[in-house]
N, CA, C and O atoms as a DFTB+ gen file, in Angstrom:
620 C
 N C O
     1  1     -23.773     -14.559     -32.403
     2  2     -23.588     -13.126     -32.291
     3  2     -22.368     -12.868     -31.416
     4  3     -22.278     -13.409     -30.314
     5  1     -21.446     -12.065     -31.876
     6  2     -20.279     -11.689     -31.093
     7  2     -20.660     -10.551     -30.174
     8  3     -21.006      -9.459     -30.625
     9  1     -20.592     -10.816     -28.869
    10  2     -20.963      -9.799     -27.901
    11  2     -20.350     -10.106     -26.551
    12  3     -19.894     -11.221     -26.299
    13  1     -20.344      -9.112     -25.694
    14  2     -19.934      -9.272     -24.306
    15  2     -21.167      -8.993     -23.459
    16  3     -21.882      -8.021     -23.702
    17  1     -21.419      -9.847     -22.460
    18  2     -22.579      -9.682     -21.586
    19  2     -22.082      -9.421     -20.174
    20  3     -21.202     -10.127     -19.680
    21  1     -22.643      -8.409     -19.523
    22  2     -22.328      -8.105     -18.129
    23  2     -23.624      -8.022     -17.341
    24  3     -24.668      -7.639     -17.869
    25  1     -23.539      -8.390     -16.061
    26  2     -24.729      -8.367     -15.220
    27  2     -24.342      -8.022     -13.791
    28  3     -23.337      -8.504     -13.268
    29  1     -25.156      -7.182     -13.172
    30  2     -24.895      -6.806     -11.790
    31  2     -23.716      -5.859     -11.681
    32  3     -23.178      -5.390     -12.684
    33  1     -23.327      -5.590     -10.457
    34  2     -22.205      -4.699     -10.196
    35  2     -22.645      -3.554      -9.312
    36  3     -23.646      -3.645      -8.601
    37  1     -21.883      -2.472      -9.367
    38  2     -22.207      -1.308      -8.549
    39  2     -22.128      -0.034      -9.376
    40  3     -21.358       0.071     -10.331
    41  1     -22.932       0.911      -8.985
    42  2     -22.853       2.287      -9.470
    43  2     -22.683       3.126      -8.206
    44  3     -22.924       2.613      -7.113
    45  1     -22.283       4.379      -8.306
    46  2     -22.074       5.155      -7.084
    47  2     -23.267       5.081      -6.125
    48  3     -24.372       5.523      -6.438
    49  1     -23.008       4.514      -4.962
    50  2     -24.017       4.462      -3.916
    51  2     -24.944       3.264      -3.895
    52  3     -25.761       3.151      -2.982
    53  1     -24.850       2.354      -4.878
    54  2     -25.790       1.234      -4.883
    55  2     -25.290       0.074      -5.743
    56  3     -24.518       0.252      -6.686
    57  1     -25.756      -1.107      -5.385
    58  2     -25.537      -2.282      -6.229
    59  2     -26.686      -2.347      -7.232
    60  3     -27.791      -1.885      -6.948
    61  1     -26.422      -2.921      -8.407
    62  2     -27.444      -3.002      -9.451
    63  2     -27.609      -4.444      -9.916
    64  3     -26.718      -5.271      -9.725
    65  1     -28.754      -4.740     -10.524
    66  2     -29.022      -6.106     -10.980
    67  2     -29.367      -6.173     -12.459
    68  3     -29.888      -7.187     -12.926
    69  1     -29.086      -5.112     -13.200
    70  2     -29.430      -5.122     -14.614
    71  2     -28.398      -5.914     -15.422
    72  3     -27.307      -6.213     -14.937
    73  1     -28.763      -6.244     -16.656
    74  2     -27.907      -7.027     -17.551
    75  2     -27.786      -6.282     -18.870
    76  3     -28.782      -5.815     -19.423
    77  1     -26.550      -6.172     -19.378
    78  2     -26.266      -5.422     -20.601
    79  2     -25.432      -6.261     -21.540
    80  3     -24.722      -7.173     -21.115
    81  1     -25.523      -5.945     -22.832
    82  2     -24.664      -6.582     -23.818
    83  2     -23.997      -5.512     -24.663
    84  3     -24.581      -4.469     -24.957
    85  1     -22.753      -5.799     -25.049
    86  2     -22.002      -4.928     -25.938
    87  2     -21.785      -5.685     -27.232
    88  3     -21.072      -6.689     -27.258
    89  1     -22.401      -5.204     -28.317
    90  2     -22.200      -5.855     -29.609
    91  2     -20.777      -5.550     -30.064
    92  3     -20.298      -4.427     -29.906
    93  1     -20.104      -6.545     -30.627
    94  2     -18.708      -6.368     -31.000
    95  2     -18.458      -6.180     -32.493
    96  3     -17.475      -5.530     -32.849
    97  1     -19.290      -6.709     -33.383
    98  2     -19.030      -6.439     -34.801
    99  2     -19.329      -4.977     -35.139
   100  3     -20.193      -4.357     -34.520
   101  1     -18.612      -4.430     -36.123
   102  2     -18.861      -3.055     -36.549
   103  2     -18.553      -2.076     -35.438
   104  3     -17.537      -2.203     -34.755
   105  1     -19.423      -1.104     -35.254
   106  2     -19.265      -0.117     -34.187
   107  2     -19.877      -0.683     -32.916
   108  3     -21.087      -0.904     -32.873
   109  1     -19.069      -0.928     -31.864
   110  2     -19.628      -1.479     -30.624
   111  2     -20.730      -0.586     -30.061
   112  3     -20.616       0.640     -30.059
   113  1     -21.804      -1.226     -29.582
   114  2     -22.924      -0.481     -29.014
   115  2     -23.505      -1.248     -27.827
   116  3     -23.692      -2.463     -27.897
   117  1     -23.788      -0.532     -26.736
   118  2     -24.400      -1.131     -25.548
   119  2     -25.910      -1.176     -25.706
   120  3     -26.516      -0.253     -26.251
   121  1     -26.519      -2.267     -25.219
   122  2     -27.979      -2.393     -25.187
   123  2     -28.368      -3.165     -23.932
   124  3     -27.723      -4.150     -23.572
   125  1     -29.421      -2.712     -23.276
   126  2     -29.923      -3.423     -22.111
   127  2     -30.615      -4.709     -22.536
   128  3     -31.263      -4.758     -23.582
   129  1     -30.475      -5.749     -21.720
   130  2     -31.188      -7.007     -21.938
   131  2     -32.377      -6.978     -20.991
   132  3     -32.215      -6.750     -19.792
   133  1     -33.561      -7.207     -21.520
   134  2     -34.791      -7.052     -20.732
   135  2     -34.832      -7.942     -19.504
   136  3     -35.452      -7.578     -18.505
   137  1     -34.200      -9.077     -19.552
   138  2     -34.267     -10.018     -18.445
   139  2     -33.437      -9.534     -17.255
   140  3     -32.211      -9.462     -17.338
   141  1     -34.102      -9.204     -16.156
   142  2     -33.417      -8.776     -14.943
   143  2     -32.922      -9.991     -14.167
   144  3     -33.525     -11.063     -14.223
   145  1     -31.829      -9.815     -13.450
   146  2     -31.352     -10.886     -12.576
   147  2     -32.422     -11.140     -11.520
   148  3     -32.919     -10.191     -10.912
   149  1     -32.784     -12.386     -11.291
   150  2     -33.836     -12.675     -10.315
   151  2     -33.369     -12.537      -8.874
   152  3     -34.193     -12.508      -7.960
   153  1     -32.078     -12.452      -8.658
   154  2     -31.578     -12.257      -7.302
   155  2     -31.446     -10.767      -7.060
   156  3     -31.470      -9.971      -7.999
   157  1     -31.307     -10.391      -5.790
   158  2     -31.115      -8.981      -5.489
   159  2     -29.880      -8.491      -6.225
   160  3     -29.100      -9.276      -6.763
   161  1     -29.727      -7.202      -6.236
   162  2     -28.573      -6.615      -6.907
   163  2     -27.318      -7.407      -6.578
   164  3     -27.073      -7.749      -5.421
   165  1     -26.538      -7.692      -7.587
   166  2     -25.363      -8.535      -7.394
   167  2     -24.072      -7.789      -7.640
   168  3     -23.954      -7.015      -8.590
   169  1     -23.107      -8.032      -6.771
   170  2     -21.790      -7.453      -6.942
   171  2     -20.737      -8.456      -6.498
   172  3     -21.004      -9.309      -5.651
   173  1     -19.565      -8.357      -7.058
   174  2     -18.422      -9.194      -6.700
   175  2     -18.670     -10.677      -6.949
   176  3     -18.088     -11.523      -6.270
   177  1     -19.528     -11.001      -7.918
   178  2     -19.738     -12.389      -8.313
   179  2     -18.818     -12.702      -9.487
   180  3     -18.105     -11.820      -9.965
   181  1     -18.828     -13.932      -9.950
   182  2     -18.058     -14.299     -11.133
   183  2     -19.025     -14.800     -12.191
   184  3     -20.129     -15.247     -11.879
   185  1     -18.604     -14.722     -13.433
   186  2     -19.408     -15.240     -14.533
   187  2     -18.491     -15.950     -15.514
   188  3     -17.381     -15.495     -15.790
   189  1     -18.966     -17.062     -16.031
   190  2     -18.252     -17.784     -17.081
   191  2     -19.233     -18.030     -18.221
   192  3     -20.447     -17.989     -18.022
   193  1     -18.708     -18.283     -19.403
   194  2     -19.555     -18.602     -20.553
   195  2     -19.475     -20.100     -20.808
   196  3     -18.403     -20.630     -21.099
   197  1     -20.603     -20.774     -20.698
   198  2     -20.727     -22.209     -20.960
   199  2     -20.941     -22.381     -22.462
   200  3     -22.042     -22.164     -22.968
   201  1     -19.878     -22.773     -23.170
   202  2     -19.937     -22.870     -24.631
   203  2     -20.837     -24.000     -25.112
   204  3     -21.361     -23.937     -26.224
   205  1     -21.024     -25.025     -24.301
   206  2     -21.821     -26.174     -24.727
   207  2     -23.314     -25.845     -24.727
   208  3     -24.028     -26.184     -25.671
   209  1     -23.785     -25.184     -23.663
   210  2     -25.213     -24.856     -23.579
   211  2     -25.514     -23.395     -23.906
   212  3     -26.643     -22.941     -23.720
   213  1     -24.518     -22.657     -24.391
   214  2     -24.697     -21.271     -24.815
   215  2     -25.393     -20.447     -23.736
   216  3     -26.499     -19.942     -23.931
   217  1     -24.713     -20.325     -22.586
   218  2     -25.290     -19.569     -21.479
   219  2     -24.178     -18.999     -20.603
   220  3     -23.059     -19.512     -20.572
   221  1     -24.513     -17.938     -19.904
   222  2     -23.615     -17.351     -18.924
   223  2     -23.997     -17.922     -17.560
   224  3     -25.173     -17.937     -17.197
   225  1     -23.008     -18.389     -16.810
   226  2     -23.258     -18.901     -15.468
   227  2     -22.612     -17.943     -14.471
   228  3     -21.443     -17.583     -14.605
   229  1     -23.396     -17.534     -13.466
   230  2     -22.946     -16.609     -12.433
   231  2     -22.976     -17.340     -11.101
   232  3     -23.949     -18.018     -10.772
   233  1     -21.880     -17.190     -10.327
   234  2     -21.813     -17.841      -9.016
   235  2     -21.354     -16.848      -7.959
   236  3     -20.471     -16.022      -8.192
   237  1     -21.986     -16.955      -6.773
   238  2     -21.551     -16.208      -5.597
   239  2     -21.753     -14.716      -5.721
   240  3     -22.578     -14.245      -6.505
   241  1     -20.987     -13.979      -4.937
   242  2     -21.092     -12.526      -4.897
   243  2     -21.874     -12.065      -3.685
   244  3     -22.147     -12.845      -2.773
   245  1     -22.231     -10.800      -3.682
   246  2     -22.970     -10.206      -2.561
   247  2     -24.254      -9.580      -3.062
   248  3     -24.345      -9.129      -4.204
   249  1     -25.256      -9.561      -2.175
   250  2     -26.485      -8.857      -2.511
   251  2     -26.330      -7.389      -2.096
   252  3     -25.245      -6.968      -1.694
   253  1     -27.385      -6.633      -2.191
   254  2     -27.322      -5.197      -1.909
   255  2     -26.986      -4.898      -0.454
   256  3     -26.505      -3.809      -0.143
   257  1     -27.234      -5.856       0.445
   258  2     -26.913      -5.639       1.855
   259  2     -25.493      -6.115       2.170
   260  3     -25.111      -6.189       3.338
   261  1     -24.727      -6.431       1.160
   262  2     -23.333      -6.904       1.241
   263  2     -23.193      -8.231       1.989
   264  3     -22.176      -8.483       2.636
   265  1     -24.214      -9.068       1.895
   266  2     -24.143     -10.416       2.445
   267  2     -23.762     -11.365       1.309
   268  3     -24.479     -11.441       0.311
   269  1     -22.636     -12.098       1.443
   270  2     -22.253     -13.010       0.360
   271  2     -23.209     -14.201       0.267
   272  3     -23.840     -14.585       1.252
   273  1     -23.304     -14.775      -0.928
   274  2     -24.151     -15.952      -1.131
   275  2     -23.410     -16.961      -1.999
   276  3     -22.339     -16.673      -2.535
   277  1     -23.985     -18.124      -2.125
   278  2     -23.383     -19.178      -2.945
   279  2     -24.379     -19.728      -3.959
   280  3     -24.347     -20.912      -4.292
   281  1     -25.254     -18.872      -4.442
   282  2     -26.221     -19.297      -5.450
   283  2     -25.560     -19.354      -6.825
   284  3     -24.592     -18.645      -7.100
   285  1     -26.105     -20.212      -7.671
   286  2     -25.634     -20.345      -9.041
   287  2     -26.804     -20.080      -9.981
   288  3     -27.860     -20.700      -9.860
   289  1     -26.606     -19.147     -10.926
   290  2     -27.643     -18.770     -11.876
   291  2     -27.106     -18.876     -13.284
   292  3     -25.909     -18.705     -13.514
   293  1     -27.987     -19.157     -14.229
   294  2     -27.600     -19.232     -15.638
   295  2     -28.494     -18.307     -16.449
   296  3     -29.698     -18.220     -16.209
   297  1     -27.888     -17.615     -17.417
   298  2     -28.626     -16.758     -18.337
   299  2     -28.466     -17.336     -19.730
   300  3     -27.367     -17.342     -20.283
   301  1     -29.579     -17.828     -20.306
   302  2     -29.524     -18.388     -21.651
   303  2     -29.112     -17.305     -22.639
   304  3     -29.487     -16.143     -22.477
   305  1     -28.352     -17.671     -23.651
   306  2     -27.879     -16.711     -24.642
   307  2     -28.560     -16.902     -25.995
   308  3     -28.368     -16.097     -26.906
   309  1     -29.345     -17.953     -26.129
   310  2     -30.062     -18.176     -27.386
   311  2     -31.536     -17.853     -27.164
   312  3     -32.092     -18.133     -26.102
   313  1     -32.153     -17.266     -28.169
   314  2     -33.550     -16.864     -28.021
   315  2     -33.671     -15.718     -27.038
   316  3     -32.762     -14.894     -26.930
   317  1     -34.779     -15.655     -26.323
   318  2     -35.000     -14.623     -25.319
   319  2     -34.136     -14.935     -24.094
   320  3     -34.315     -15.990     -23.486
   321  1     -33.210     -14.055     -23.712
   322  2     -32.381     -14.328     -22.535
   323  2     -33.253     -14.526     -21.293
   324  3     -34.083     -13.679     -20.960
   325  1     -33.052     -15.650     -20.621
   326  2     -33.853     -15.994     -19.449
   327  2     -32.941     -16.507     -18.346
   328  3     -32.070     -17.342     -18.590
   329  1     -33.146     -15.998     -17.116
   330  2     -32.389     -16.461     -15.955
   331  2     -33.044     -17.705     -15.371
   332  3     -34.271     -17.788     -15.312
   333  1     -32.245     -18.668     -14.941
   334  2     -32.744     -19.829     -14.199
   335  2     -31.724     -20.186     -13.133
   336  3     -30.515     -20.125     -13.357
   337  1     -32.238     -20.560     -11.968
   338  2     -31.336     -20.943     -10.889
   339  2     -30.916     -22.389     -11.085
   340  3     -31.748     -23.255     -11.356
   341  1     -29.613     -22.647     -10.947
   342  2     -29.106     -24.010     -11.013
   343  2     -29.040     -24.551      -9.595
   344  3     -28.678     -23.831      -8.664
   345  1     -29.385     -25.801      -9.435
   346  2     -29.401     -26.425      -8.109
   347  2     -28.520     -27.659      -8.107
   348  3     -29.016     -28.780      -8.226
   349  1     -27.198     -27.458      -7.971
   350  2     -26.313     -28.622      -7.937
   351  2     -26.640     -29.516      -6.750
   352  3     -27.070     -29.037      -5.701
   353  1     -26.432     -30.822      -6.923
   354  2     -26.629     -31.734      -5.801
   355  2     -25.405     -31.677      -4.896
   356  3     -24.356     -31.176      -5.300
   357  1     -25.535     -32.178      -3.697
   358  2     -24.406     -32.175      -2.767
   359  2     -24.237     -30.819      -2.101
   360  3     -25.091     -29.940      -2.219
   361  1     -23.134     -30.667      -1.407
   362  2     -22.859     -29.421      -0.700
   363  2     -22.169     -28.427      -1.623
   364  3     -21.134     -28.747      -2.209
   365  1     -22.725     -27.222      -1.764
   366  2     -22.084     -26.215      -2.613
   367  2     -20.889     -25.595      -1.902
   368  3     -20.735     -25.761      -0.692
   369  1     -20.046     -24.885      -2.638
   370  2     -18.960     -24.147      -1.983
   371  2     -19.543     -23.145      -0.994
   372  3     -20.677     -22.697      -1.164
   373  1     -18.785     -22.790       0.033
   374  2     -19.273     -21.769       0.964
   375  2     -19.543     -20.450       0.244
   376  3     -18.947     -20.170      -0.796
   377  1     -20.444     -19.642       0.804
   378  2     -20.737     -18.319       0.247
   379  2     -19.446     -17.524       0.164
   380  3     -18.590     -17.602       1.046
   381  1     -19.318     -16.736      -0.940
   382  2     -18.078     -15.984      -1.147
   383  2     -18.289     -14.833      -2.116
   384  3     -19.272     -14.778      -2.856
   385  1     -17.337     -13.923      -2.084
   386  2     -17.290     -12.813      -3.046
   387  2     -15.821     -12.522      -3.346
   388  3     -14.931     -13.005      -2.646
   389  1     -15.577     -11.733      -4.386
   390  2     -14.217     -11.397      -4.824
   391  2     -13.392     -12.651      -5.148
   392  3     -12.190     -12.686      -4.886
   393  1     -14.029     -13.664      -5.708
   394  2     -13.362     -14.911      -6.060
   395  2     -13.062     -14.935      -7.550
   396  3     -13.407     -14.003      -8.277
   397  1     -12.428     -15.987      -7.993
   398  2     -12.103     -16.151      -9.412
   399  2     -12.708     -17.459      -9.896
   400  3     -12.990     -18.353      -9.097
   401  1     -12.905     -17.571     -11.201
   402  2     -13.426     -18.815     -11.774
   403  2     -13.013     -18.913     -13.235
   404  3     -12.761     -17.908     -13.899
   405  1     -12.951     -20.143     -13.713
   406  2     -12.698     -20.411     -15.128
   407  2     -13.634     -21.523     -15.571
   408  3     -14.125     -22.307     -14.759
   409  1     -13.870     -21.574     -16.872
   410  2     -14.656     -22.650     -17.450
   411  2     -13.699     -23.600     -18.142
   412  3     -12.874     -23.174     -18.950
   413  1     -13.801     -24.880     -17.833
   414  2     -12.987     -25.928     -18.443
   415  2     -13.878     -26.661     -19.446
   416  3     -14.622     -27.559     -19.054
   417  1     -13.819     -26.293     -20.756
   418  2     -14.724     -26.900     -21.731
   419  2     -14.406     -28.364     -22.019
   420  3     -15.292     -29.112     -22.432
   421  1     -13.167     -28.784     -21.812
   422  2     -12.793     -30.178     -22.066
   423  2     -13.513     -31.095     -21.089
   424  3     -14.019     -32.147     -21.480
   425  1     -13.562     -30.702     -19.822
   426  2     -14.225     -31.513     -18.785
   427  2     -15.622     -30.985     -18.464
   428  3     -16.307     -31.513     -17.589
   429  1     -16.038     -29.937     -19.179
   430  2     -17.357     -29.336     -18.994
   431  2     -17.614     -29.019     -17.526
   432  3     -18.557     -29.531     -16.923
   433  1     -16.757     -28.163     -16.958
   434  2     -16.907     -27.824     -15.548
   435  2     -16.475     -26.392     -15.294
   436  3     -15.733     -25.789     -16.070
   437  1     -16.965     -25.870     -14.181
   438  2     -16.564     -24.562     -13.690
   439  2     -15.643     -24.806     -12.504
   440  3     -15.918     -25.665     -11.666
   441  1     -14.563     -24.062     -12.433
   442  2     -13.616     -24.164     -11.327
   443  2     -13.618     -22.820     -10.615
   444  3     -13.369     -21.784     -11.233
   445  1     -13.899     -22.837      -9.314
   446  2     -13.979     -21.638      -8.485
   447  2     -12.805     -21.637      -7.522
   448  3     -12.503     -22.650      -6.891
   449  1     -12.145     -20.484      -7.416
   450  2     -10.932     -20.375      -6.606
   451  2     -11.024     -19.213      -5.627
   452  3     -11.326     -18.084      -6.014
   453  1     -10.763     -19.498      -4.356
   454  2     -10.578     -18.459      -3.344
   455  2     -11.738     -17.524      -3.157
   456  3     -12.898     -17.897      -3.338
   457  1     -11.411     -16.296      -2.791
   458  2     -12.396     -15.269      -2.500
   459  2     -12.395     -14.919      -1.026
   460  3     -11.468     -15.267      -0.294
   461  1     -13.439     -14.230      -0.595
   462  2     -13.588     -13.806       0.789
   463  2     -14.912     -14.319       1.333
   464  3     -15.905     -14.388       0.608
   465  1     -14.924     -14.686       2.632
   466  2     -16.169     -15.129       3.258
   467  2     -16.896     -13.929       3.857
   468  3     -16.478     -12.789       3.654
   469  1     -17.981     -14.174       4.593
   470  2     -18.813     -13.081       5.121
   471  2     -18.077     -12.211       6.131
   472  3     -18.495     -11.083       6.389
   473  1     -16.982     -12.717       6.710
   474  2     -16.191     -11.930       7.652
   475  2     -14.998     -11.255       6.991
   476  3     -14.199     -10.601       7.661
   477  1     -14.876     -11.412       5.674
   478  2     -13.746     -10.829       4.959
   479  2     -12.482     -11.661       5.023
   480  3     -11.409     -11.197       4.638
   481  1     -12.602     -12.907       5.515
   482  2     -11.443     -13.800       5.595
   483  2     -11.175     -14.443       4.248
   484  3     -12.105     -14.778       3.514
   485  1      -9.893     -14.615       3.922
   486  2      -9.515     -15.268       2.676
   487  2      -9.933     -16.726       2.681
   488  3      -9.672     -17.448       3.643
   489  1     -10.581     -17.161       1.610
   490  2     -10.912     -18.573       1.422
   491  2      -9.803     -19.181       0.577
   492  3      -9.536     -18.709      -0.528
   493  1      -9.173     -20.192       1.072
   494  2      -8.045     -20.803       0.378
   495  2      -8.461     -22.185      -0.115
   496  3      -7.900     -23.205       0.286
   497  1      -9.463     -22.188      -0.999
   498  2      -9.977     -23.460      -1.498
   499  2     -10.246     -23.356      -2.990
   500  3     -10.309     -22.265      -3.557
   501  1     -10.402     -24.506      -3.603
   502  2     -10.722     -24.600      -5.022
   503  2     -11.827     -25.630      -5.183
   504  3     -11.717     -26.744      -4.672
   505  1     -12.888     -25.269      -5.886
   506  2     -14.033     -26.142      -6.098
   507  2     -14.243     -26.355      -7.594
   508  3     -13.954     -25.476      -8.406
   509  1     -14.748     -27.528      -7.943
   510  2     -15.086     -27.807      -9.342
   511  2     -16.461     -28.455      -9.395
   512  3     -16.826     -29.235      -8.516
   513  1     -17.218     -28.125     -10.436
   514  2     -18.532     -28.725     -10.630
   515  2     -18.834     -28.755     -12.115
   516  3     -18.542     -27.803     -12.839
   517  1     -19.417     -29.846     -12.562
   518  2     -19.861     -29.897     -13.953
   519  2     -20.976     -28.881     -14.142
   520  3     -21.690     -28.552     -13.194
   521  1     -21.125     -28.390     -15.348
   522  2     -22.195     -27.425     -15.609
   523  2     -23.478     -28.122     -16.029
   524  3     -24.497     -27.457     -16.217
   525  1     -23.461     -29.433     -16.181
   526  2     -24.670     -30.195     -16.531
   527  2     -25.485     -30.475     -15.290
   528  3     -25.001     -30.338     -14.167
   529  1     -26.711     -30.864     -15.499
   530  2     -27.591     -31.223     -14.383
   531  2     -27.759     -32.727     -14.328
   532  3     -27.883     -33.334     -15.392
   533  1     -27.774     -33.375     -13.183
   534  2     -27.447     -32.781     -11.885
   535  2     -25.934     -32.692     -11.707
   536  3     -25.197     -33.611     -12.064
   537  1     -25.505     -31.617     -11.172
   538  2     -24.080     -31.413     -10.908
   539  2     -23.827     -31.578      -9.423
   540  3     -24.678     -31.235      -8.603
   541  1     -22.687     -32.091      -9.077
   542  2     -22.325     -32.247      -7.678
   543  2     -20.979     -31.571      -7.457
   544  3     -19.946     -32.099      -7.868
   545  1     -20.983     -30.390      -6.801
   546  2     -19.721     -29.707      -6.557
   547  2     -18.808     -30.560      -5.678
   548  3     -19.265     -31.288      -4.797
   549  1     -17.529     -30.451      -5.937
   550  2     -16.581     -31.138      -5.066
   551  2     -15.397     -30.231      -4.848
   552  3     -15.010     -29.451      -5.719
   553  1     -14.828     -30.352      -3.660
   554  2     -13.676     -29.531      -3.344
   555  2     -12.454     -30.164      -3.996
   556  3     -12.230     -31.368      -3.875
   557  1     -11.675     -29.355      -4.678
   558  2     -10.457     -29.847      -5.316
   559  2      -9.277     -29.723      -4.367
   560  3      -8.419     -30.604      -4.328
   561  1      -9.224     -28.633      -3.596
   562  2      -8.154     -28.457      -2.622
   563  2      -8.563     -27.427      -1.600
   564  3      -9.361     -26.532      -1.877
   565  1      -8.010     -27.564      -0.425
   566  2      -8.204     -26.597       0.635
   567  2      -6.988     -26.689       1.526
   568  3      -6.878     -27.594       2.353
   569  1      -6.084     -25.760       1.359
   570  2      -4.850     -25.812       2.126
   571  2      -4.499     -24.434       2.632
   572  3      -4.801     -23.424       1.995
   573  1      -3.860     -24.404       3.782
   574  2      -3.439     -23.118       4.321
   575  2      -2.229     -22.589       3.566
   576  3      -1.887     -21.415       3.703
   577  1      -1.571     -23.433       2.770
   578  2      -0.407     -22.998       2.017
   579  2      -0.738     -22.401       0.668
   580  3       0.138     -21.843       0.006
   581  1      -2.002     -22.508       0.244
   582  2      -2.402     -21.966      -1.053
   583  2      -2.381     -20.442      -0.969
   584  3      -2.883     -19.882       0.006
   585  1      -1.818     -19.757      -1.958
   586  2      -1.792     -18.292      -1.921
   587  2      -3.201     -17.715      -1.889
   588  3      -4.121     -18.254      -2.504
   589  1      -3.356     -16.614      -1.163
   590  2      -4.640     -15.923      -1.134
   591  2      -4.981     -15.418      -2.513
   592  3      -4.106     -14.929      -3.227
   593  1      -6.257     -15.530      -2.908
   594  2      -6.653     -15.153      -4.265
   595  2      -7.874     -14.259      -4.292
   596  3      -8.595     -14.246      -5.290
   597  1      -8.132     -13.514      -3.234
   598  2      -9.261     -12.588      -3.291
   599  2      -8.975     -11.520      -4.329
   600  3      -7.830     -11.106      -4.511
   601  1     -10.010     -11.081      -4.999
   602  2      -9.940     -10.036      -6.008
   603  2      -9.018     -10.416      -7.163
   604  3      -8.387      -9.545      -7.762
   605  1      -8.935     -11.697      -7.478
   606  2      -8.008     -12.130      -8.539
   607  2      -8.751     -12.354      -9.853
   608  3      -8.971     -13.487     -10.282
   609  1      -9.127     -11.257     -10.471
   610  2      -9.773     -11.330     -11.768
   611  2      -8.701     -11.248     -12.837
   612  3      -7.588     -10.791     -12.578
   613  1      -9.037     -11.687     -14.030
   614  2      -8.093     -11.597     -15.124
   615  2      -7.787     -10.148     -15.467
   616  3      -8.585      -9.484     -16.128
   617  1      -6.682      -9.673     -15.040
   618  2      -6.315      -8.264     -15.288
   619  2      -5.139      -8.216     -16.207
   620  3      -4.665      -7.132     -16.548
């Protein structure tokens, strides 16, 4: 099914945790997905589409109290959409929000770049982790010379 899936975000005055899909064939139409995000309302997180396991993976962001986290969740796209928390082995990237990420299907991994920590400081690091289980995140780079990348979404 050709569609775009969005989850979490903000509406005036509050963060939300609902999940929606926009059908793309014919006349586009929005529909709510019954499966709610199991974490508190999420904002400023990133999401990638895992083409191998047909799921959306969400990492980081802030809860409704604006505290950043480093949890990783997956929403299955086949059958009944269901959220499940992923538990990579090893040390995960530090909690962050306003970061960027891409999915590398050749190496079957998610790459997370930059963002802001709980104090609003720029994180100048890059992390990679396979999307399979068990996954072990590893830092790809962390340098003070790397350009700041907070709020660097594909625009």
